[in-house]
Each structure stands twice: as structure tokens, then as C-alpha cells.
C-alpha positions in Angstrom: 0.5 -0.2 -32.4 2.8 2.2 -30.6 1.2 5.3 -33.1 -2.1 4.5 -32.0 -1.6 4.3 -28.3 0.3 7.9 -28.7 -2.6 8.4 -30.7 -4.9 7.7 -28.0 -3.0 9.2 -24.9 -2.6 12.7 -26.8 -6.7 12.4 -27.8 -7.5 11.7 -23.4 -5.1 15.2 -22.7 -6.1 17.4 -24.9 -9.7 15.9 -26.3 -10.8 14.3 -23.1 -9.3 16.8 -19.9 -11.6 17.2 -17.5 -12.8 12.8 -17.5 -8.1 12.7 -17.8 -7.6 15.1 -14.4 -10.3 13.2 -12.5 -8.8 9.9 -13.8 -5.5 10.9 -13.0 -6.7 12.5 -9.0 -8.8 9.6 -8.4 -5.5 7.4 -8.7 -3.2 8.9 -7.2 -5.6 9.5 -3.4 -6.0 5.6 -4.3 -2.2 5.6 -4.3 -1.5 7.4 -1.4 -4.7 5.8 0.6 -3.7 2.2 0.0 0.2 2.8 1.6 -1.6 5.1 4.3 -3.9 2.3 5.4 -1.4 -0.3 5.3 1.1 1.8 7.4 -1.8 2.9 10.0 -3.1 -1.0 10.4 0.8 -1.8 11.1 1.3 0.9 13.8 -2.2 0.1 16.0 -1.6 -3.6 15.3 2.2 -2.9 17.4 0.5 -0.7 19.6 -2.0 -3.1 20.9 0.8 -6.0 20.9 2.9 -3.8 23.2 6.2 -4.2 21.2 9.1 -4.3 24.2 12.3 -4.8 21.7 14.1 -1.8 22.3 17.3 -3.8 24.3 19.4 -6.4 23.1 22.2 -8.6 25.0 25.0 -10.1 23.4 26.3 -13.0 25.7 29.9 -14.2 25.3 31.5 -17.1 26.4 33.1 -17.7 29.2 36.2 -19.7 28.3 38.8 -17.3 27.9 38.7 -18.9 23.8 35.9 -17.0 23.7 35.9 -14.0 25.4 35.8 -10.6 22.7 38.9 -8.9 21.8 38.7 -4.9 22.0 39.4 -4.8 18.1 36.4 -7.0 17.3 34.2 -5.4 19.9 35.4 -1.8 17.8 34.5 -3.6 13.8 31.2 -5.1 15.5 29.7 -1.5 16.4 31.1 0.4 13.6 28.9 -1.9 11.4 25.8 -1.5 13.9 25.9 2.2 14.6 25.2 3.4 11.4 21.9 0.9 11.1 20.4 1.8 14.3 21.8 5.2 15.6 19.1 7.1 15.4 17.4 4.5 18.4 20.3 4.7 20.7 20.3 5.0 24.3 23.6 3.6 25.1 25.6 1.0 24.4 27.1 -1.2 27.2 30.8 -3.2 27.2 31.2 -5.9 30.2 34.7 -7.6 31.2 36.9 -8.2 33.5 40.7 -7.1 34.1 43.5 -9.7 34.6 42.9 -9.8 38.4 39.3 -10.7 38.0 37.8 -7.2 38.9 34.9 -6.3 36.4 35.4 -3.2 34.2 32.9 -1.7 32.0 32.6 0.8 29.3 29.0 2.6 28.4 28.5 5.2 25.8 25.8 7.1 23.9 25.9 8.2 20.4 25.0 11.6 18.9 26.5 13.0 15.8 28.9 10.3 15.3 30.4 11.0 18.0 30.5 9.3 21.9 28.6 11.1 24.2 27.4 10.0 28.1 24.8 7.7 28.3 22.3 7.7 30.5 23.4 4.8 32.6 26.7 6.6 33.0 24.5 9.7 34.1 22.4 7.5 36.3 25.5 6.7 37.9 27.1 10.7 38.3 24.4 11.3 40.7 25.7 8.6 43.0 29.2 9.9 42.9 31.1 9.4 46.1 34.0 12.1 45.0 35.2 13.5 41.7 33.2 13.5 38.2 32.0 11.1 35.2 33.7 11.2 32.3 33.1 14.3 30.3 31.8 13.5 26.4 35.3 14.9 25.0 37.3 12.2 27.7 34.5 9.4 26.1 36.0 10.2 22.5 39.9 10.7 23.9 42.1 7.7 24.5 43.2 9.0 27.9 43.8 6.9 30.7 41.0 7.9 33.2 39.0 5.9 35.3 35.9 6.0 37.7 36.1 3.1 40.1 33.8 1.9 42.7 34.0 2.3 46.3 35.6 -1.6 46.9 38.2 -1.0 43.9 41.7 -0.5 45.4 43.3 2.8 44.0 47.1 4.0 44.8 48.3 7.3 44.2 44.8 8.6 42.9 46.1 5.5 39.8 44.1 1.8 39.5 46.0 -0.6 37.5 44.3 -2.6 34.5 46.6 -5.1 32.9 49.8 -3.5 32.5 48.6 0.2 32.4 47.5 2.4 34.8 44.6 4.9 34.8 44.1 7.9 36.8 40.9 7.9 38.8 38.8 11.1 38.3 36.0 9.6 40.3 34.4 7.2 42.6 31.0 6.0 42.9 29.0 4.8 45.6 26.3 2.9 43.6 26.2 -0.7 45.2 26.0 -3.1 41.8 29.0 -0.8 40.8 31.2 -0.9 43.8 33.4 -3.6 42.8 33.5 -2.1 38.7 36.1 0.0 36.9 34.7 2.0 34.4 36.8 2.7 31.4 35.8 5.1 28.0 35.9 2.7 24.9 39.3 4.3 23.0 41.4 4.5 26.5 40.6 0.2 26.8 44.1 -1.6 26.1 44.4 -2.1 22.8 45.4 -6.3 23.9 42.1 -6.2 26.3 40.5 -9.7 25.6 38.4 -10.0 28.6 35.0 -8.7 27.1 32.0 -11.4 28.4 28.8 -8.9 27.4 27.3 -6.4 25.2 24.3 -4.7 25.7 22.5 -2.5 23.2 19.9 -0.6 24.5 16.9 1.8 22.3 15.2 4.1 22.3 12.8 2.8 19.8 11.8 -0.9 19.4 14.0 -2.8 17.2 13.0 -3.5 13.3 13.2 -6.8 12.0 15.4 -5.7 9.3 17.8 -4.3 11.7 18.0 -7.1 14.0 18.9 -9.0 10.7 21.9 -6.7 10.0 22.9 -6.4 13.7 23.4 -10.2 14.0 25.0 -10.7 10.8 27.2 -8.0 12.1 28.1 -10.1 15.3 28.9 -13.3 13.5 30.7 -12.1 10.8 32.8 -10.1 13.7 32.6 -12.6 16.8 32.0 -15.8 14.7 30.9 -18.3 17.4 32.1 -16.6 20.4 28.8 -14.9 20.4 25.3 -15.9 21.6 23.1 -13.8 19.7 20.0 -12.5 21.6 16.4 -13.5 20.3 14.5 -10.9 18.2 11.1 -9.4 20.1 11.1 -6.5 18.0 8.8 -5.4 14.8 8.7 -8.2 12.2 8.6 -5.8 9.3 10.3 -7.7 6.7 8.0 -11.0 6.7 6.1 -11.6 3.3 3.5 -13.1 5.2 2.7 -10.4 7.5 2.4 -8.0 4.8 -0.1 -10.4 2.8 -1.9 -11.2 6.1 -2.4 -7.2 6.8 -2.7 -6.0 3.2 -5.5 -8.9 2.2 -7.9 -8.1 5.4 -8.0 -4.1 4.1 -5.9 -2.9 1.4 -6.4 -5.4 -1.2 -10.4 -4.8 -0.9 -9.7 -1.4 -1.0 -6.9 -1.4 -4.2 -10.1 -3.5 -5.8 -12.5 -0.8 -5.1 -10.1 1.8 -6.7 -9.5 -0.2 -9.5 -13.1 -0.7 -10.2 -13.6 3.5 -9.7 -10.6 3.8 -12.4 -12.8 1.0 -14.8 -15.7 3.3 -14.8 -14.2 6.0 -15.1 -12.3 4.2 -18.4 -15.7 2.7 -19.6 -16.7 6.5 -20.4 -14.2 7.1 -21.9 -14.0 3.7 -24.0 -17.9 4.5 -24.7 -16.7 7.9 -25.9 -14.6 6.2 -28.9 -16.5 3.1 -29.7 -17.1 4.9 -33.1 -12.9 5.2 -34.1 -13.2 1.8 -32.5 -15.8 0.6 -34.9 -14.1 1.8 -37.6 -10.5 0.7 -36.7 -12.1 -3.0 -36.2 -13.6 -2.6 -40.2 -10.0 -1.7 -41.4 -8.2 -4.7 -40.1 -7.7 -4.0 -36.4 -8.0 -7.7 -34.8 -9.3 -8.0 -31.0 -5.3 -8.9 -29.6 -3.6 -5.8 -31.0 -6.8 -3.9 -29.5 -6.6 -5.4 -25.9 -3.0 -4.6 -26.3 -3.3 -1.1 -27.1 -6.0 -0.5 -24.4 -3.8 -2.1 -21.9 -0.6 -0.3 -22.4 -2.7 2.8 -22.5 -4.3 2.2 -19.2 -0.8 0.8 -17.7 1.2 4.2 -18.8 -1.2 6.0 -16.9 -1.6 3.4 -14.0 2.6 3.6 -13.5 2.5 7.5 -13.7 0.1 8.2 -11.2 1.6 4.7 -8.9 4.9 6.3 -9.0 4.0 10.3 -8.5 1.5 8.7 -5.6 4.5 6.7 -4.0 6.4 9.8 -4.0 4.2 12.4 -2.7 3.3 9.6 0.2 6.9 8.3 1.5 8.9 11.7 0.9 6.2 14.5 2.1 3.0 12.4 3.7 4.8 10.0 5.6 7.0 12.1 7.9 3.9 14.0 8.7 2.2 11.2 9.8 5.2 9.8 11.6 4.9 12.6 14.3 0.9 11.1 15.0 1.9 7.8 14.2 5.0 6.2 15.4 5.8 3.0 14.3 3.9 4.1 10.8 7.2 4.0 9.1 8.7 1.1 10.2 6.7 -1.2 8.1 7.7 1.3 4.9 10.8 -0.7 4.0 11.7 -1.3 0.1 10.5 -5.0 0.5 7.0 -4.4 1.9 6.9 -1.4 -0.6 7.6 -3.2 -3.8 5.0 -6.2 -2.7 2.2 -3.7 -1.9 3.2 -2.3 -5.7 3.1 -6.2 -6.9 0.1 -6.7 -5.8 -1.5 -3.0 -6.9 -0.6 -3.9 -10.3 -1.6 -7.2 -10.6 -5.8 -5.8 -8.9 -5.0 -3.8 -11.5 -4.1 -6.4 -14.6 -7.1 -8.3 -13.5 -9.7 -5.6 -13.6 -8.5 -3.3 -16.3 -8.3 -7.0 -18.3 -11.8 -7.3 -17.6 -12.9 -3.8 -18.6 -11.4 -4.1 -21.9 -12.1 -7.5 -23.2 -15.8 -6.7 -22.5 -16.0 -3.6 -24.9 -13.7 -5.4 -27.4 -15.2 -8.0 -28.4 -18.6 -5.9 -29.0 -19.2 -6.0 -32.6 -18.3 -3.3 -34.9 -22.3 -3.1 -35.9 -23.1 -2.6 -32.4 -20.3 -0.1 -31.1 -21.4 2.0 -34.5 -25.4 1.7 -32.7 -24.2 2.9 -29.6 -25.3 -0.6 -28.3 -23.2 -2.6 -25.4 -23.6 -6.1 -25.8 
């Protein structure tokens, strides 16, 4: 059986080169079209729905036993930053001092380092005196602070717990008049008065990213954290993938499969005499079906793999420059579901054309009859 499959493939490549190339090209272009159609449908659905999922606020308990410690927050953001590092606008951490004075940490993140956030930059434009932190200071443990105008400053220093901070700037922004800003690494090591973490993004959050962040929050903060509701892009739901596919992509898959079969039917017609002889020599219908189905699926798997690689590695990055949401839905799970639907469609259509050919009597095959 394996020998016959090899012989058929060799004959297809060498003896029927033109039709074989057409067969491969049609399949390759169909795979690319199927994946692109799925992505573009979701892109425009997202645009129409005007997704707002660009911020998450993890509200923490007011009871002192429910407040967060610096080390817990550090573990949390170290887990989530790799998940969303290309989308971060800024992260904001809000707490208060032992004297019930508000304390806030804010930072952006680029090239694996803290940078001044857009929020800090907006405050920097309203400084009464001094300056905002530099990027270098945001990554250091130096005890520096920027304070509001209502904060008591003595000898250019302000106290947080048992530690003193050098004041480098005073801001006149209204809501920040009674707040002390410090770099994250400069927070006291035993600090445990964090009540809110805000994560602000430049692009909508994916459901898969949200799930990873929520697990990280619960893992590191347990019942101290109130995980916010998801309002971003749902890219992991099987129902969503199915619904989007069923409208257009499944129809496209079936049409493509029928095109494959028209071409392959031509190939089978050219083999009718050799197949009739093999039937007369003892080849059963079941064996013939297996031979032709394996041959078809080997070719289809090759073109499927090639098409997926070409689309995901080369074409999708280009398309993403023009359709901002298209790549969000091409995660491993969704792509695998498309592949499974594609292969099932091929199996059904291939089985129909192969069975129809195999069940023709040998005598009719030799005479060139189809029925």
C-alpha cells in the first residue's frame, strides 16, 4: 500500500507536473485566503463594536489585612509585563503613608526598563518648582519624591514611614496636591498600604492576556484583590471562532475543497486504466480508498503547512499595518480550530469524490465510462 502511494505521488510530480502545480497552487492560495478572511472579519467586527478594553483597575480591600505589600505587587507586575509589554501606556500604584497621606507610583515600560509615563509627563508640565523623575531615577532605589503643594516638606525632605525622601519637585496639579510620588524601587521594602493598581494600555486587551493577568493577580494577591471585569477583545472563545467561521470561512473552505476535487477528479480520470487493472489484480475498494485518501491528505497537509507559515510569518505582519486588529485573533488556539475545520471539510469532500471513482466497475473504467 505504501509503495503504491509513493508511486502515485511520483507519477503526479513527474508525469502530471502542470496539473500537480496547479493543484498545489490552488490549495496554497486557498489556505492563505481562508486565514486572511477569518482575520479580516474579526478586524471589522472589532472596529464596528468600538472596543474600549484599554485599562484595568485592581481595587484592593480597605481593611489593613487586605492591603498589598510591595513584594506582592512586584511579583505581580513581573508576571504581567511580559504579557502586555508592547501595549503598556503606564502602570499606576496608589497607596498611603502611615500618616494617611496619599502615595502614588507611576511608570511606563520600554526596553525592559521603567520610563516616565504619560501621566508623569502631564504632571511635569504643571510643576510649581523643581522637576519630575528622570528615567534613570525611576529605575534606581534612590529615595526621591515629587510632592503636591499641600504636603509638608521640611529641609527639602519628606518622611514616608521610617524613611526620608529628598524632594526634587513640587506639582501644582489639583488632584495631586496632597500626594507624594516616588519611584517604585524607592518604596520602603516593608510598605504594605497599597489599595489600587491601574494598568493603562495603548491597545485593547485580548481575552487571553486578560486571563493570564487575572491568574497572576489571584496567584500573587489572593482574596485581597478585586479582579476587574473584562471589556477587551474576546479572542479565545470557541463559539466566537465557530460563528465567525460559519458565516464566511466555512463556505470558502467548502468551495476551495470542491475546486481541489475538480482538479483531482481530472487526475483520477487519467489514471482510470491503471486503476482498473489494479482492481482486476485484486486491489479492494477499501484499499483503493485508503491509497487515494492518504495521497490527497499528504498533498493537502504539505500545502496547509506551507500556507500557514507564509501567512503567519510573512503576510500577517504586513496586513497588521493596515488592519490593526487582524493579528489579535490569530492565536494558537484559533488557528488550530481553523485547521481542524479545514481538514474535516477536506475529508468530507475528498471522501465523496474518491468513493464515486472507486466504485466504478473496472470494465467501465477501461471503456472510459464514468458510471
